[in-house]
DRENPA-3360 file (N, C-alpha, C; in nm, 2 decimals, always signed):
BEGIN
1 = MTDARRYA = +1.29/+12.73/-0.65/+1.34/+12.79/-0.77/+1.48/+12.72/-0.80 ~ +1.49/+12.67/-0.92/+1.62/+12.60/-0.96/+1.73/+12.69/-0.99 ~ +1.85/+12.65/-0.96/+1.97/+12.73/-0.99/+2.01/+12.70/-1.13 ~ +2.01/+12.80/-1.22/+2.05/+12.77/-1.36/+2.20/+12.78/-1.38 ~ +2.28/+12.80/-1.28/+2.42/+12.81/-1.30/+2.48/+12.68/-1.34 ~ +2.56/+12.69/-1.44/+2.64/+12.57/-1.49/+2.78/+12.59/-1.45 ~ +2.86/+12.47/-1.45/+3.00/+12.47/-1.41/+3.08/+12.41/-1.52 ~ +3.20/+12.47/-1.54/+3.29/+12.41/-1.64/+3.43/+12.41/-1.57;
9 = PPAQRNRD = +3.48/+12.29/-1.53/+3.60/+12.28/-1.46/+3.72/+12.35/-1.53 ~ +3.73/+12.35/-1.66/+3.84/+12.42/-1.72/+3.84/+12.57/-1.69 ~ +3.72/+12.63/-1.67/+3.71/+12.77/-1.64/+3.77/+12.80/-1.51 ~ +3.75/+12.71/-1.41/+3.81/+12.72/-1.28/+3.96/+12.72/-1.28 ~ +4.01/+12.63/-1.37/+4.16/+12.61/-1.38/+4.23/+12.73/-1.45 ~ +4.16/+12.78/-1.56/+4.24/+12.87/-1.64/+4.21/+13.02/-1.62 ~ +4.11/+13.05/-1.53/+4.06/+13.19/-1.52/+4.17/+13.28/-1.46 ~ +4.25/+13.23/-1.36/+4.35/+13.31/-1.30/+4.47/+13.34/-1.40;
17 = PIAEVLRT = +4.52/+13.24/-1.47/+4.63/+13.27/-1.56/+4.58/+13.36/-1.67 ~ +4.45/+13.34/-1.72/+4.40/+13.43/-1.82/+4.39/+13.58/-1.77 ~ +4.34/+13.59/-1.64/+4.33/+13.72/-1.58/+4.46/+13.80/-1.58 ~ +4.57/+13.72/-1.55/+4.70/+13.78/-1.54/+4.74/+13.84/-1.68 ~ +4.71/+13.77/-1.79/+4.74/+13.83/-1.92/+4.65/+13.95/-1.95 ~ +4.52/+13.94/-1.91/+4.43/+14.05/-1.93/+4.47/+14.17/-1.86 ~ +4.53/+14.16/-1.75/+4.58/+14.28/-1.68/+4.68/+14.36/-1.76 ~ +4.74/+14.30/-1.85/+4.84/+14.37/-1.94/+4.78/+14.43/-2.07;
25 = ILPERGTV = +4.66/+14.39/-2.10/+4.61/+14.43/-2.23/+4.48/+14.51/-2.23 ~ +4.40/+14.49/-2.12/+4.27/+14.55/-2.12/+4.28/+14.70/-2.08 ~ +4.19/+14.78/-2.14/+4.19/+14.93/-2.10/+4.15/+14.94/-1.95 ~ +4.17/+15.06/-1.90/+4.13/+15.09/-1.76/+3.98/+15.10/-1.75 ~ +3.91/+15.15/-1.85/+3.77/+15.16/-1.85/+3.71/+15.13/-1.99 ~ +3.59/+15.10/-1.99/+3.52/+15.07/-2.12/+3.44/+14.94/-2.12 ~ +3.41/+14.89/-2.23/+3.32/+14.77/-2.25/+3.40/+14.65/-2.30 ~ +3.40/+14.54/-2.24/+3.46/+14.42/-2.28/+3.35/+14.32/-2.32;
33 = MTIAEGTG = +3.36/+14.28/-2.45/+3.26/+14.19/-2.51/+3.32/+14.05/-2.50 ~ +3.25/+13.95/-2.45/+3.30/+13.81/-2.45/+3.21/+13.73/-2.55 ~ +3.28/+13.65/-2.63/+3.22/+13.57/-2.73/+3.22/+13.43/-2.69 ~ +3.11/+13.35/-2.71/+3.10/+13.22/-2.66/+3.14/+13.21/-2.51 ~ +3.07/+13.29/-2.43/+3.10/+13.30/-2.29/+3.08/+13.17/-2.22 ~ +2.99/+13.09/-2.26/+2.97/+12.96/-2.19/+2.89/+12.97/-2.06 ~ +2.95/+12.92/-1.95/+2.87/+12.91/-1.83/+2.85/+13.05/-1.76 ~ +2.94/+13.14/-1.79/+2.94/+13.27/-1.72/+3.05/+13.28/-1.61;
41 = EHAVHFAR = +3.12/+13.17/-1.59/+3.22/+13.18/-1.48/+3.33/+13.27/-1.51 ~ +3.37/+13.27/-1.64/+3.48/+13.37/-1.67/+3.43/+13.51/-1.66 ~ +3.31/+13.54/-1.70/+3.26/+13.68/-1.70/+3.25/+13.73/-1.55 ~ +3.20/+13.65/-1.46/+3.19/+13.70/-1.32/+3.33/+13.71/-1.26 ~ +3.42/+13.62/-1.29/+3.56/+13.63/-1.24/+3.63/+13.75/-1.28 ~ +3.62/+13.78/-1.41/+3.68/+13.90/-1.47/+3.62/+14.03/-1.42 ~ +3.48/+14.02/-1.41/+3.41/+14.14/-1.36/+3.45/+14.18/-1.22 ~ +3.48/+14.07/-1.14/+3.52/+14.10/-1.00/+3.67/+14.16/-1.01;
49 = GFPNLTFQ = +3.75/+14.11/-1.09/+3.89/+14.15/-1.10/+3.91/+14.28/-1.17 ~ +3.82/+14.32/-1.25/+3.83/+14.45/-1.33/+3.70/+14.53/-1.30 ~ +3.68/+14.59/-1.18/+3.56/+14.65/-1.15/+3.53/+14.78/-1.23 ~ +3.63/+14.84/-1.29/+3.61/+14.96/-1.37/+3.57/+14.93/-1.51 ~ +3.56/+14.81/-1.55/+3.52/+14.77/-1.68/+3.38/+14.71/-1.68 ~ +3.31/+14.73/-1.79/+3.18/+14.67/-1.81/+3.19/+14.55/-1.90 ~ +3.13/+14.44/-1.86/+3.14/+14.32/-1.94/+3.01/+14.29/-2.01 ~ +3.02/+14.26/-2.14/+2.90/+14.22/-2.21/+2.91/+14.08/-2.27;
57 = PTDPDPSA = +2.86/+13.98/-2.19/+2.87/+13.84/-2.24/+2.78/+13.81/-2.35 ~ +2.82/+13.72/-2.44/+2.73/+13.67/-2.54/+2.76/+13.52/-2.56 ~ +2.66/+13.45/-2.61/+2.67/+13.30/-2.64/+2.55/+13.26/-2.73 ~ +2.57/+13.16/-2.81/+2.45/+13.12/-2.90/+2.36/+13.03/-2.83 ~ +2.39/+12.97/-2.71/+2.32/+12.87/-2.65/+2.22/+12.93/-2.54 ~ +2.09/+12.91/-2.55/+2.00/+12.96/-2.45/+2.03/+12.92/-2.31 ~ +2.07/+12.79/-2.29/+2.10/+12.75/-2.16/+2.22/+12.82/-2.10 ~ +2.32/+12.85/-2.19/+2.44/+12.92/-2.14/+2.40/+13.06/-2.10;
65 = LESIAAWT = +2.31/+13.13/-2.18/+2.26/+13.26/-2.14/+2.19/+13.26/-2.00 ~ +2.11/+13.15/-1.98/+2.05/+13.14/-1.85/+2.16/+13.12/-1.74 ~ +2.26/+13.05/-1.76/+2.37/+13.03/-1.67/+2.44/+13.16/-1.64 ~ +2.47/+13.23/-1.74/+2.54/+13.36/-1.73/+2.46/+13.45/-1.64 ~ +2.33/+13.46/-1.67/+2.24/+13.55/-1.59/+2.24/+13.50/-1.45 ~ +2.23/+13.37/-1.43/+2.22/+13.32/-1.29/+2.35/+13.35/-1.21 ~ +2.47/+13.33/-1.28/+2.59/+13.36/-1.21/+2.60/+13.51/-1.18 ~ +2.56/+13.59/-1.27/+2.56/+13.74/-1.24/+2.48/+13.77/-1.12;
73 = AHEGLENI = +2.36/+13.72/-1.12/+2.27/+13.75/-1.01/+2.32/+13.69/-0.88 ~ +2.38/+13.57/-0.88/+2.43/+13.51/-0.76/+2.55/+13.59/-0.70 ~ +2.63/+13.65/-0.79/+2.75/+13.72/-0.74/+2.71/+13.87/-0.71 ~ +2.60/+13.91/-0.76/+2.55/+14.05/-0.73/+2.64/+14.16/-0.80 ~ +2.69/+14.12/-0.92/+2.78/+14.21/-0.99/+2.70/+14.31/-1.08 ~ +2.74/+14.44/-1.07/+2.66/+14.54/-1.14/+2.74/+14.58/-1.27 ~ +2.86/+14.53/-1.29/+2.93/+14.56/-1.41/+2.93/+14.45/-1.52 ~ +2.83/+14.37/-1.51/+2.80/+14.27/-1.62/+2.66/+14.30/-1.68;
81 = QPPLGLDA = +2.66/+14.32/-1.81/+2.53/+14.35/-1.87/+2.45/+14.22/-1.89 ~ +2.32/+14.22/-1.91/+2.25/+14.10/-1.94/+2.31/+14.03/-2.06 ~ +2.32/+13.90/-2.06/+2.38/+13.83/-2.17/+2.30/+13.84/-2.30 ~ +2.36/+13.84/-2.41/+2.30/+13.85/-2.54/+2.33/+13.72/-2.63 ~ +2.23/+13.68/-2.70/+2.25/+13.57/-2.79/+2.33/+13.61/-2.91 ~ +2.43/+13.53/-2.94/+2.52/+13.56/-3.06/+2.58/+13.44/-3.11 ~ +2.56/+13.41/-3.24/+2.64/+13.31/-3.31/+2.76/+13.39/-3.38 ~ +2.88/+13.36/-3.34/+2.99/+13.44/-3.39/+3.00/+13.44/-3.54;
89 = SSDEWPVE = +2.95/+13.34/-3.61/+2.96/+13.34/-3.75/+2.87/+13.44/-3.82 ~ +2.77/+13.50/-3.74/+2.68/+13.59/-3.80/+2.74/+13.72/-3.83 ~ +2.69/+13.79/-3.94/+2.73/+13.92/-3.97/+2.65/+14.03/-3.90 ~ +2.55/+13.98/-3.82/+2.47/+14.08/-3.74/+2.50/+14.05/-3.59 ~ +2.58/+14.14/-3.53/+2.61/+14.13/-3.39/+2.52/+14.23/-3.31 ~ +2.48/+14.19/-3.19/+2.39/+14.28/-3.11/+2.46/+14.39/-3.04 ~ +2.59/+14.41/-3.06/+2.68/+14.51/-3.00/+2.74/+14.59/-3.11 ~ +2.73/+14.72/-3.10/+2.79/+14.81/-3.21/+2.94/+14.84/-3.18;
97 = KADAVLCI = +2.98/+14.85/-3.06/+3.11/+14.89/-3.03/+3.16/+14.83/-2.89 ~ +3.29/+14.80/-2.88/+3.35/+14.75/-2.76/+3.49/+14.80/-2.76 ~ +3.55/+14.80/-2.64/+3.68/+14.84/-2.62/+3.78/+14.72/-2.61 ~ +3.73/+14.60/-2.60/+3.80/+14.48/-2.61/+3.71/+14.36/-2.64 ~ +3.76/+14.26/-2.70/+3.68/+14.14/-2.73/+3.76/+14.02/-2.68 ~ +3.69/+13.93/-2.60/+3.76/+13.81/-2.55/+3.68/+13.69/-2.61 ~ +3.76/+13.59/-2.65/+3.70/+13.47/-2.70/+3.79/+13.35/-2.65 ~ +3.73/+13.28/-2.55/+3.81/+13.17/-2.48/+3.75/+13.04/-2.52;
105 = NMIHISRW = +3.84/+12.95/-2.57/+3.80/+12.81/-2.60/+3.68/+12.80/-2.69 ~ +3.68/+12.87/-2.80/+3.57/+12.86/-2.90/+3.63/+12.80/-3.03 ~ +3.74/+12.85/-3.08/+3.78/+12.83/-3.21/+3.80/+12.69/-3.25 ~ +3.85/+12.60/-3.15/+3.87/+12.46/-3.18/+3.74/+12.38/-3.18 ~ +3.64/+12.43/-3.11/+3.51/+12.35/-3.10/+3.40/+12.42/-3.16 ~ +3.42/+12.48/-3.28/+3.32/+12.54/-3.37/+3.37/+12.53/-3.51 ~ +3.27/+12.55/-3.60/+3.31/+12.55/-3.74/+3.40/+12.67/-3.77 ~ +3.48/+12.65/-3.88/+3.58/+12.76/-3.92/+3.50/+12.89/-3.95;
113 = AATEGLMR = +3.38/+12.88/-3.99/+3.30/+12.99/-4.02/+3.28/+13.08/-3.90 ~ +3.28/+13.02/-3.78/+3.27/+13.10/-3.66/+3.40/+13.18/-3.63 ~ +3.52/+13.13/-3.67/+3.64/+13.21/-3.66/+3.64/+13.32/-3.76 ~ +3.59/+13.29/-3.88/+3.59/+13.40/-3.98/+3.49/+13.51/-3.93 ~ +3.37/+13.47/-3.88/+3.28/+13.56/-3.83/+3.33/+13.64/-3.71 ~ +3.40/+13.57/-3.62/+3.46/+13.64/-3.51/+3.55/+13.75/-3.56 ~ +3.64/+13.73/-3.66/+3.73/+13.83/-3.70/+3.66/+13.95/-3.77 ~ +3.55/+13.91/-3.85/+3.48/+14.02/-3.91/+3.41/+14.11/-3.81;
121 = GASRVLPK = +3.34/+14.04/-3.71/+3.27/+14.11/-3.61/+3.36/+14.20/-3.52 ~ +3.47/+14.14/-3.47/+3.56/+14.21/-3.39/+3.61/+14.33/-3.46 ~ +3.64/+14.32/-3.59/+3.69/+14.43/-3.67/+3.59/+14.54/-3.67 ~ +3.46/+14.51/-3.68/+3.36/+14.61/-3.68/+3.35/+14.69/-3.55 ~ +3.35/+14.61/-3.44/+3.32/+14.67/-3.31/+3.43/+14.74/-3.24 ~ +3.56/+14.70/-3.27/+3.67/+14.75/-3.20/+3.73/+14.87/-3.27 ~ +3.78/+14.97/-3.19/+3.85/+15.09/-3.24/+4.00/+15.05/-3.27 ~ +4.06/+15.14/-3.34/+4.21/+15.11/-3.37/+4.29/+15.09/-3.24;
129 = GAPLYLYG = +4.37/+14.99/-3.24/+4.46/+14.96/-3.13/+4.39/+14.88/-3.02 ~ +4.27/+14.85/-3.03/+4.20/+14.77/-2.92/+4.23/+14.62/-2.94 ~ +4.23/+14.55/-2.83/+4.27/+14.41/-2.83/+4.15/+14.31/-2.86 ~ +4.18/+14.21/-2.94/+4.11/+14.09/-2.95/+4.19/+13.98/-2.89 ~ +4.13/+13.92/-2.78/+4.21/+13.82/-2.70/+4.15/+13.68/-2.73 ~ +4.23/+13.59/-2.77/+4.19/+13.45/-2.79/+4.27/+13.36/-2.69 ~ +4.20/+13.25/-2.65/+4.27/+13.15/-2.56/+4.23/+13.01/-2.61 ~ +4.33/+12.92/-2.61/+4.30/+12.78/-2.64/+4.42/+12.71/-2.69;
137 = PYRRDGKQ = +4.41/+12.59/-2.74/+4.52/+12.52/-2.80/+4.53/+12.55/-2.95 ~ +4.65/+12.55/-3.00/+4.68/+12.58/-3.14/+4.79/+12.49/-3.19 ~ +4.78/+12.46/-3.32/+4.90/+12.40/-3.39/+5.00/+12.52/-3.41 ~ +5.13/+12.48/-3.42/+5.23/+12.58/-3.45/+5.31/+12.52/-3.57 ~ +5.31/+12.60/-3.68/+5.38/+12.55/-3.80/+5.33/+12.42/-3.85 ~ +5.20/+12.40/-3.84/+5.13/+12.28/-3.89/+5.14/+12.16/-3.80 ~ +5.21/+12.18/-3.68/+5.23/+12.07/-3.59/+5.16/+12.09/-3.45 ~ +5.11/+11.98/-3.40/+5.06/+11.99/-3.26/+5.17/+12.02/-3.16;
145 = TSESNENF = +5.14/+12.09/-3.06/+5.25/+12.12/-2.96/+5.26/+12.02/-2.85 ~ +5.17/+11.92/-2.84/+5.18/+11.82/-2.74/+5.10/+11.70/-2.77 ~ +5.14/+11.59/-2.71/+5.06/+11.46/-2.73/+4.92/+11.48/-2.68 ~ +4.90/+11.56/-2.57/+4.77/+11.57/-2.52/+4.68/+11.65/-2.62 ~ +4.74/+11.74/-2.69/+4.66/+11.82/-2.79/+4.62/+11.73/-2.91 ~ +4.71/+11.63/-2.94/+4.68/+11.54/-3.05/+4.56/+11.45/-3.00 ~ +4.56/+11.41/-2.88/+4.45/+11.33/-2.83/+4.32/+11.41/-2.82 ~ +4.34/+11.54/-2.78/+4.22/+11.63/-2.78/+4.16/+11.64/-2.91;
153 = EVWLKSLS = +4.24/+11.66/-3.02/+4.19/+11.67/-3.15/+4.11/+11.55/-3.20 ~ +4.16/+11.43/-3.16/+4.09/+11.31/-3.19/+3.95/+11.32/-3.13 ~ +3.94/+11.36/-3.01/+3.81/+11.37/-2.94/+3.72/+11.48/-3.01 ~ +3.78/+11.59/-3.05/+3.71/+11.70/-3.11/+3.65/+11.65/-3.24 ~ +3.73/+11.57/-3.32/+3.68/+11.52/-3.45/+3.57/+11.42/-3.43 ~ +3.57/+11.35/-3.31/+3.46/+11.26/-3.29/+3.33/+11.33/-3.27 ~ +3.34/+11.45/-3.22/+3.22/+11.54/-3.20/+3.17/+11.59/-3.34 ~ +3.26/+11.64/-3.42/+3.23/+11.69/-3.55/+3.35/+11.70/-3.63;
161 = PDYGVRDL = +3.34/+11.66/-3.76/+3.46/+11.68/-3.85/+3.50/+11.82/-3.87 ~ +3.41/+11.91/-3.84/+3.43/+12.06/-3.86/+3.51/+12.12/-3.75 ~ +3.53/+12.04/-3.64/+3.61/+12.09/-3.52/+3.75/+12.05/-3.54 ~ +3.84/+12.11/-3.46/+3.98/+12.07/-3.46/+4.07/+12.18/-3.41 ~ +4.19/+12.14/-3.36/+4.29/+12.24/-3.32/+4.34/+12.31/-3.44 ~ +4.32/+12.44/-3.44/+4.36/+12.52/-3.56/+4.50/+12.56/-3.56 ~ +4.56/+12.58/-3.68/+4.69/+12.62/-3.69/+4.69/+12.78/-3.67 ~ +4.78/+12.82/-3.58/+4.78/+12.96/-3.55/+4.81/+13.05/-3.67;
169 = ADVADCAA = +4.88/+13.00/-3.77/+4.91/+13.08/-3.89/+4.78/+13.10/-3.97 ~ +4.69/+13.01/-3.97/+4.56/+13.02/-4.04/+4.48/+13.13/-3.97 ~ +4.48/+13.12/-3.83/+4.40/+13.22/-3.76/+4.46/+13.36/-3.78 ~ +4.59/+13.37/-3.78/+4.65/+13.50/-3.80/+4.62/+13.56/-3.93 ~ +4.62/+13.47/-4.04/+4.59/+13.51/-4.17/+4.45/+13.57/-4.18 ~ +4.36/+13.50/-4.11/+4.22/+13.54/-4.11/+4.21/+13.67/-4.04 ~ +4.28/+13.69/-3.93/+4.28/+13.82/-3.86/+4.33/+13.93/-3.95 ~ +4.44/+13.90/-4.02/+4.50/+14.01/-4.10/+4.41/+14.05/-4.21;
177 = RNGFGAPE = +4.34/+13.96/-4.27/+4.24/+13.99/-4.37/+4.13/+14.08/-4.32 ~ +4.11/+14.09/-4.19/+4.01/+14.17/-4.13/+4.06/+14.29/-4.05 ~ +4.18/+14.33/-4.08/+4.23/+14.45/-4.02/+4.30/+14.44/-3.89 ~ +4.36/+14.32/-3.86/+4.43/+14.31/-3.73/+4.58/+14.29/-3.77 ~ +4.66/+14.34/-3.67/+4.81/+14.32/-3.69/+4.85/+14.18/-3.65 ~ +4.98/+14.16/-3.65/+5.04/+14.03/-3.61/+5.01/+14.00/-3.46 ~ +4.99/+13.87/-3.43/+4.96/+13.84/-3.29/+5.07/+13.84/-3.20 ~ +5.04/+13.87/-3.07/+5.13/+13.84/-2.96/+5.09/+13.71/-2.90;
185 = VIDMPANN = +5.18/+13.62/-2.89/+5.15/+13.48/-2.85/+5.22/+13.45/-2.71 ~ +5.14/+13.41/-2.62/+5.19/+13.38/-2.48/+5.16/+13.24/-2.44 ~ +5.27/+13.17/-2.41/+5.25/+13.03/-2.36/+5.17/+13.03/-2.23 ~ +5.07/+12.93/-2.22/+4.99/+12.92/-2.10/+4.99/+12.78/-2.05 ~ +4.94/+12.76/-1.93/+4.94/+12.62/-1.88/+4.86/+12.52/-1.96 ~ +4.89/+12.39/-1.95/+4.81/+12.28/-2.01/+4.82/+12.29/-2.16 ~ +4.93/+12.34/-2.22/+4.95/+12.34/-2.36/+4.85/+12.43/-2.44 ~ +4.81/+12.54/-2.37/+4.73/+12.64/-2.44/+4.81/+12.76/-2.46;
193 = FSVVFRRD = +4.75/+12.86/-2.54/+4.81/+12.98/-2.57/+4.71/+13.10/-2.55 ~ +4.77/+13.21/-2.51/+4.69/+13.34/-2.52/+4.74/+13.40/-2.65 ~ +4.65/+13.45/-2.73/+4.69/+13.51/-2.86/+4.62/+13.65/-2.86 ~ +4.69/+13.75/-2.87/+4.64/+13.89/-2.87/+4.66/+13.96/-3.00 ~ +4.55/+13.99/-3.07/+4.56/+14.07/-3.19/+4.51/+14.22/-3.15 ~ +4.56/+14.31/-3.23/+4.52/+14.45/-3.21/+4.47/+14.50/-3.34 ~ +4.36/+14.58/-3.34/+4.30/+14.64/-3.45/+4.39/+14.74/-3.52 ~ +4.43/+14.72/-3.64/+4.51/+14.82/-3.71/+4.43/+14.95/-3.74;
% end
């Protein structure tokens, strides 16, 4: 039997710094929905670290869903629900409510429609005051924050002209139009940011 687990080196590097931020924003109990979960490495790491929370991973890629399920089975974690297929840009989400939404490293490597869909969907499923957590690189005031991010954007554009490091002001405007307050922005390693919105 083949092992469907996939590995993403960035997930190994950023999972602990992200978990430290999550400790300050996640509820004690409830359901945490992850968007564009990817390999499943984040989900299992956070599920181990927050055993009183239930994690609901989602991803549009069937191979990612297989990897998430394989990681969950390998780790024997009971607080991770079976992964669900979801394109963030869709107006039909397979989850009706959540107590927090996490979206790590998606916005820069997807169409802008995915960010718009993320904001609409998170607004529907989250109660007042609940967090929407984003992680990744962002422009600030229209400018890249590092040379490495400039080079990263060149690579992103080589994959698709629809990809790119987004300006945080544009993301915040999109969030505001969908019922979220101003973001809390936290500097993270490797020229990334944690961005926390809360549902108004």
